[in-house]
C-alpha positions as CSV (number, residue, x, y, z in Angstrom):
1,M,4.4,-18.0,-186.4
2,K,3.7,-14.4,-187.3
3,Q,5.4,-12.9,-190.3
4,H,8.3,-10.5,-189.8
5,Y,8.2,-7.2,-191.8
6,N,11.0,-4.8,-192.6
7,I,10.3,-1.2,-193.5
8,P,13.4,-0.4,-195.6
9,V,15.0,3.0,-195.7
10,F,17.9,3.4,-198.1
11,I,20.7,5.8,-197.3
12,P,22.9,5.2,-200.4
13,H,26.6,5.6,-199.8
14,L,25.9,8.0,-196.9
15,G,28.7,7.9,-194.4
16,C,31.0,5.6,-196.3
17,P,34.5,7.0,-196.0
18,F,36.0,4.8,-198.7
19,Q,35.3,4.0,-202.3
20,C,35.2,0.2,-202.3
21,I,36.3,-1.3,-205.5
22,F,32.9,-3.0,-206.2
23,C,30.5,-0.3,-204.9
24,N,28.1,1.9,-206.7
25,Q,25.3,2.3,-204.1
26,N,23.2,4.4,-206.5
27,K,22.8,1.4,-208.7
28,I,22.5,-1.2,-205.9
29,A,20.0,0.9,-203.9
30,S,17.6,1.8,-206.7
31,N,19.2,5.3,-207.2
32,Q,17.2,6.8,-204.2
33,G,18.4,10.1,-202.8
34,I,19.3,10.7,-199.2
35,P,16.0,10.6,-197.3
36,T,14.7,13.8,-195.6
37,R,12.7,13.9,-192.4
38,A,9.5,14.1,-194.5
39,D,10.7,11.2,-196.7
40,L,11.3,9.0,-193.6
41,I,7.9,9.8,-192.0
42,T,6.1,9.1,-195.4
43,T,8.0,5.8,-195.9
44,I,7.1,4.6,-192.4
45,D,3.4,5.7,-192.6
46,E,2.9,4.2,-196.0
47,H,4.3,0.8,-195.0
48,L,2.4,0.7,-191.7
49,S,-0.8,1.4,-193.6
50,T,-0.4,-1.9,-195.5
51,I,0.9,-4.2,-192.7
52,R,-1.6,-6.2,-190.8
53,T,0.4,-7.4,-187.8
54,S,1.6,-6.3,-184.4
55,G,4.4,-3.8,-184.0
56,D,6.6,-6.4,-182.4
57,N,7.0,-8.0,-185.8
58,I,7.8,-4.8,-187.6
59,E,11.4,-3.6,-188.0
60,L,12.6,-0.3,-189.4
61,A,15.8,-1.1,-191.4
62,F,18.4,1.5,-192.5
63,F,20.2,0.0,-195.5
64,G,22.7,1.1,-198.1
65,G,25.2,3.3,-196.3
66,S,27.4,3.0,-193.2
67,F,24.9,4.3,-190.6
68,T,27.3,4.9,-187.8
69,A,29.7,6.8,-190.1
70,I,27.3,9.5,-190.9
71,D,27.2,12.8,-189.0
72,R,26.0,12.1,-185.4
73,K,23.3,14.8,-185.7
74,L,21.8,13.1,-188.7
75,Q,21.9,9.7,-187.0
76,E,20.1,11.3,-184.1
77,E,17.6,13.0,-186.3
78,Y,16.7,9.7,-188.1
79,L,16.5,7.7,-184.9
80,S,14.4,10.4,-183.2
81,I,11.8,10.2,-186.0
82,V,11.4,6.5,-185.4
83,K,11.4,6.7,-181.6
84,P,7.6,7.7,-181.3
85,Y,6.7,4.7,-183.4
86,L,8.7,2.5,-181.0
87,K,7.1,4.1,-178.0
88,N,3.5,3.6,-179.1
89,G,4.2,0.0,-180.3
90,Q,3.8,0.5,-184.0
91,I,7.3,-0.6,-184.7
92,G,9.2,-3.1,-182.6
93,S,12.9,-2.4,-183.4
94,I,15.4,-0.7,-185.6
95,R,18.1,-2.4,-187.8
96,I,21.1,-0.7,-189.2
97,S,24.0,-1.7,-191.5
98,T,27.5,-0.2,-191.1
99,R,31.3,-0.8,-191.3
100,P,33.3,-2.8,-188.7
101,D,35.6,0.2,-188.1
102,Y,32.8,2.5,-187.1
103,I,31.7,0.5,-184.0
104,D,32.8,1.1,-180.4
105,G,31.3,1.0,-177.0
106,E,30.0,4.6,-177.0
107,I,28.4,4.2,-180.4
108,L,26.6,1.0,-179.2
109,D,25.3,2.8,-176.1
110,F,24.0,5.5,-178.3
111,L,22.3,3.1,-180.7
112,T,20.8,1.0,-177.8
113,S,19.2,4.2,-176.3
114,Y,17.3,4.7,-179.5
115,G,16.0,1.1,-179.8
116,V,18.5,-0.3,-182.3
117,K,18.4,-4.1,-181.8
118,T,20.2,-5.4,-184.9
119,I,23.5,-4.3,-186.5
120,E,24.6,-5.8,-189.8
121,L,28.3,-5.5,-190.4
122,G,29.5,-5.2,-194.0
123,V,32.4,-7.6,-193.4
124,Q,32.7,-9.0,-196.9
125,S,35.8,-11.1,-196.1
126,F,38.0,-12.1,-193.2
127,S,41.1,-12.1,-195.4
128,D,43.3,-9.0,-194.9
129,E,44.6,-9.4,-198.4
130,V,41.1,-9.5,-200.0
131,L,40.0,-6.5,-197.8
132,K,43.0,-4.5,-199.0
133,A,42.6,-5.4,-202.6
134,S,38.9,-4.4,-202.4
135,G,39.6,-1.0,-200.8
136,R,37.7,-1.7,-197.6
137,G,40.0,0.2,-195.3
138,Y,39.9,-2.0,-192.3
139,S,41.4,-5.4,-191.2
140,C,40.1,-8.7,-190.0
141,G,41.1,-7.6,-186.5
142,D,38.6,-4.7,-186.8
143,V,35.9,-7.2,-187.8
144,L,36.5,-9.5,-184.9
145,K,36.6,-6.6,-182.4
146,A,33.4,-4.9,-183.7
147,S,31.5,-8.2,-183.8
148,R,32.4,-9.1,-180.2
149,L,31.5,-5.6,-179.0
150,I,28.1,-5.9,-180.7
151,K,27.4,-9.4,-179.2
152,N,28.5,-8.3,-175.8
153,S,26.1,-5.3,-176.0
154,G,23.1,-7.5,-176.4
155,I,22.4,-6.2,-179.9
156,K,21.9,-8.9,-182.6
157,L,24.8,-9.3,-185.0
158,G,24.4,-9.8,-188.7
159,I,27.4,-10.5,-191.0
160,Q,27.4,-9.7,-194.7
161,L,30.0,-11.7,-196.8
162,M,31.0,-11.4,-200.4
163,I,32.5,-14.1,-202.6
164,G,34.6,-13.5,-205.8
165,L,36.3,-10.3,-204.7
166,P,39.7,-9.4,-206.1
167,G,42.3,-11.9,-204.6
168,D,39.5,-14.1,-203.3
169,N,39.1,-17.9,-203.9
170,H,37.0,-20.8,-202.7
171,A,39.4,-21.7,-199.8
172,L,39.4,-18.1,-198.5
173,D,35.6,-18.0,-198.7
174,M,35.3,-21.1,-196.6
175,E,37.8,-19.7,-194.1
176,S,35.7,-16.5,-193.9
177,T,32.7,-18.8,-193.3
178,R,34.6,-20.6,-190.5
179,Q,35.6,-17.4,-188.8
180,A,32.1,-16.0,-189.1
181,I,30.7,-19.1,-187.4
182,T,33.1,-18.6,-184.4
183,L,31.4,-15.2,-183.8
184,V,28.0,-16.9,-183.6
185,P,26.1,-14.2,-185.6
186,D,22.3,-14.1,-185.5
187,M,22.1,-13.9,-189.3
188,V,24.3,-13.9,-192.4
189,R,23.9,-12.5,-196.0
190,I,26.1,-13.8,-198.8
191,Y,26.6,-11.8,-202.0
192,P,28.5,-12.9,-205.1
193,T,30.6,-10.0,-206.4
194,L,29.2,-8.3,-209.5
195,V,30.9,-5.9,-211.8
196,I,28.7,-2.8,-211.5
197,A,28.8,0.1,-214.0
198,E,30.9,3.1,-212.9
199,T,33.0,1.3,-210.3
200,P,36.8,0.8,-210.0
201,L,36.0,-2.9,-210.5
202,E,34.6,-2.2,-214.0
203,I,37.9,-0.6,-214.9
204,L,39.9,-3.7,-213.7
205,F,37.5,-5.9,-215.6
206,E,37.9,-4.0,-218.8
207,Q,41.7,-4.1,-218.4
208,N,41.5,-7.9,-218.0
209,K,42.8,-7.6,-214.4
210,Y,39.7,-9.1,-212.8
211,L,37.7,-12.2,-213.7
212,P,34.3,-12.6,-212.0
213,L,33.0,-15.9,-210.9
214,S,30.8,-17.9,-213.2
215,L,27.2,-18.4,-212.1
216,S,28.0,-22.1,-211.6
217,N,31.0,-21.5,-209.4
218,A,29.2,-18.9,-207.4
219,I,26.3,-21.3,-206.7
220,T,28.7,-24.0,-205.6
221,T,30.6,-21.8,-203.2
222,C,27.5,-20.3,-201.8
223,K,26.0,-23.8,-201.3
224,E,29.0,-24.9,-199.3
225,M,28.9,-21.7,-197.1
226,F,25.1,-22.0,-196.7
227,L,25.4,-25.6,-195.5
228,Q,28.1,-24.7,-193.0
229,F,26.0,-22.0,-191.5
230,Q,23.0,-24.3,-191.4
231,Q,25.1,-27.0,-189.6
232,H,25.7,-24.4,-186.9
233,D,22.1,-23.2,-186.7
234,I,23.0,-19.8,-188.2
235,T,20.3,-18.3,-190.4
236,V,21.3,-17.2,-193.9
237,I,18.7,-14.5,-194.6
238,R,19.8,-13.7,-198.2
239,M,22.0,-15.0,-201.0
240,G,22.5,-12.7,-204.0
241,L,21.7,-9.0,-204.4
242,H,18.1,-7.9,-204.4
243,P,17.1,-7.3,-208.0
244,G,16.0,-3.7,-207.7
245,E,14.9,-1.5,-210.5
246,E,18.2,0.2,-211.1
247,L,20.2,-3.0,-210.9
248,L,18.0,-4.5,-213.6
249,S,18.3,-1.5,-215.9
250,P,20.3,-2.0,-219.1
251,G,24.0,-1.6,-218.6
252,A,23.9,-1.6,-214.8
253,I,25.6,-5.0,-214.4
254,I,28.7,-5.3,-216.6
255,A,29.6,-8.9,-215.7
256,G,29.4,-11.4,-212.9
257,P,27.1,-14.2,-211.6
258,F,23.8,-12.3,-211.4
259,H,20.5,-14.0,-211.3
260,P,17.3,-12.5,-209.9
261,A,16.6,-15.7,-207.9
262,F,20.2,-16.5,-207.0
263,G,19.3,-17.8,-203.5
264,E,16.7,-20.0,-204.9
265,L,19.2,-21.6,-207.3
266,V,21.6,-22.3,-204.4
267,E,18.9,-24.0,-202.4
268,Q,17.8,-26.0,-205.4
269,E,21.3,-27.4,-205.6
270,V,21.1,-28.4,-202.0
271,F,17.8,-30.2,-202.4
272,K,19.1,-31.9,-205.6
273,E,22.1,-33.3,-203.6
274,Q,19.9,-34.2,-200.6
275,S,17.5,-36.0,-202.9
276,Y,20.4,-37.7,-204.7
277,M,21.8,-39.1,-201.5
278,L,18.4,-40.5,-200.5
279,I,17.8,-42.2,-203.8
280,R,21.3,-43.5,-204.0
281,K,21.1,-45.2,-200.7
282,Y,17.7,-46.7,-201.6
283,K,19.1,-48.0,-204.9
284,E,22.1,-49.5,-203.1
285,K,19.8,-51.3,-200.7
286,F,17.1,-52.5,-203.0
287,K,18.4,-52.5,-206.6
288,S,14.9,-51.5,-207.7
289,D,13.7,-49.5,-210.7
290,S,10.3,-48.6,-209.2
291,D,8.8,-45.2,-209.7
292,L,9.8,-42.8,-206.8
293,T,8.1,-39.9,-205.0
294,L,10.1,-37.3,-203.1
295,L,8.1,-36.0,-200.1
296,V,8.9,-32.5,-198.8
297,H,7.3,-29.6,-197.0
298,E,4.9,-27.7,-199.3
299,K,7.1,-24.6,-199.4
300,D,10.1,-26.8,-200.5
301,I,8.4,-28.3,-203.6
302,S,9.8,-25.8,-206.2
303,K,13.3,-26.1,-204.7
304,T,13.2,-29.9,-205.0
305,I,11.8,-29.9,-208.5
306,G,14.4,-27.3,-209.7
307,H,14.4,-24.6,-212.3
308,Q,12.6,-25.9,-215.4
309,K,12.5,-29.3,-213.6
310,N,16.3,-29.6,-213.9
311,N,16.6,-31.5,-210.6
312,L,14.1,-34.1,-211.5
313,L,15.5,-34.5,-215.0
314,Y,19.0,-35.0,-213.6
315,L,17.9,-37.5,-211.0
316,K,15.8,-39.5,-213.5
317,S,18.7,-39.6,-215.9
318,H,21.3,-40.5,-213.4
319,F,19.4,-43.3,-211.7
320,Q,17.6,-44.4,-214.9
321,T,14.3,-44.2,-213.2
322,R,11.2,-43.9,-215.3
323,D,9.4,-41.4,-213.1
324,I,10.2,-39.3,-210.0
325,K,7.4,-37.1,-208.6
326,V,7.5,-34.5,-205.8
327,K,4.6,-34.2,-203.4
328,A,3.9,-32.2,-200.2
329,Y,4.1,-34.2,-197.0
330,P,2.3,-32.3,-194.2
331,A,4.2,-33.9,-191.3
332,Y,7.5,-32.7,-192.5
333,E,9.4,-29.7,-191.3
334,R,11.3,-27.5,-193.8
335,D,14.5,-28.9,-195.4
336,T,13.4,-32.5,-195.0
337,V,13.2,-35.0,-197.8
338,G,11.4,-38.3,-197.7
339,L,11.3,-41.1,-200.3
340,A,8.2,-43.1,-201.1
341,V,8.3,-46.0,-203.6
342,G,5.8,-47.1,-206.2
343,I,2.2,-46.3,-205.2
344,E,3.0,-45.8,-201.5
345,S,2.2,-42.4,-200.0
346,E,4.2,-42.8,-196.8
347,P,8.0,-42.3,-196.8
348,L,10.2,-45.4,-196.7
349,F,13.2,-43.2,-195.8
350,T,13.6,-39.7,-194.4
351,L,16.6,-37.4,-194.5
352,N,16.5,-34.1,-192.7
353,R,19.0,-31.3,-193.3
354,K,21.2,-31.9,-190.3
355,E,21.5,-35.6,-191.1
356,F,22.3,-34.7,-194.7
357,I,25.0,-32.3,-193.7
358,N,26.6,-34.7,-191.3
359,F,26.4,-37.6,-193.7
360,R,28.1,-35.6,-196.6
361,S,30.7,-34.5,-194.1
362,G,31.7,-38.1,-193.6
363,E,30.2,-38.3,-190.1
364,P,27.4,-40.9,-190.4
365,D,27.8,-41.7,-186.7
366,L,26.1,-38.4,-186.0
367,L,23.0,-39.5,-187.8
368,S,19.9,-40.3,-185.8
369,L,19.5,-44.0,-186.6
370,D,15.8,-44.3,-185.8
371,G,14.7,-46.8,-188.4
372,N,14.5,-44.3,-191.2
373,W,17.9,-45.5,-192.3
374,P,17.7,-49.3,-192.5
375,F,20.6,-49.4,-195.0
376,L,23.0,-48.1,-192.3
377,M,22.1,-50.7,-189.8
């Protein structure tokens, strides 16, 4: 499979009609100014000069502001600059991000005519109370309407969600996840709320009127959301804000569950639980204290081991096993964990992600009982 490339163009806060309580786009989007015509052409050409793949796999992505809320002439200017690159095959498509209340049929027809194939909606929450407390200026109804219009237009739908907003809680986050799933988006991003400098949320935090999530709680909630989306074959393309230069500068983040590899931490927790389930079932069946080897796809090795080997240390301690290794198993697809015992190099048991999700949901009858799970027979 050929790698997909994004050419990112940041339009910080451009077009946003509201001051959301959590937002300082200058900090989030690396403090870049509004791109001029020359800036956009330079950005495109510089990226294309370093990319060695066909144009079908290259996407121009406008991030940061609400693209459809900016002046129509400026929208048209930006899209017109990209159009020749689309026509000659150097770029395959355009992606934009915008607000749910700035989508209608006429706007979608306009975007389609210029080659926009993906729209990411900054939904943040499906709770009207949370949206109001966050100063978003639209309702859950607006989100549902915009999402359906996008899907019906043939444009791919992305949904961006936030956890830990004012008035939010774990149950509301899971309800937002459920509602997002009903819309069948093509992709999802999940961002834990951070207290960014020079935002209304910073004032609330300093007044002790807002308490951000801990890193541990943010990871737990994101893990549950991530697994729900995986269960329904919806791709989560990012968890946690991109650690740009401005965001990493001293004083930019006042409080909140920030980690430069937040998404990796979430997936490490998933692999820890998946490995735990596999080892537990083995121990229940065989009552053995043999050394164990977890077998995974080569790209899943670090997620299985965990940060500073925390996953292996936890599993060894919990199961009182002398040694647990992690090795690549070429036959496995991503998100699959196998268990080999002693000096064996072949898996005794295998647990893929769908089986794991169904089993932890209390639905073992949905597992594929193909001999890899003798303890269930």
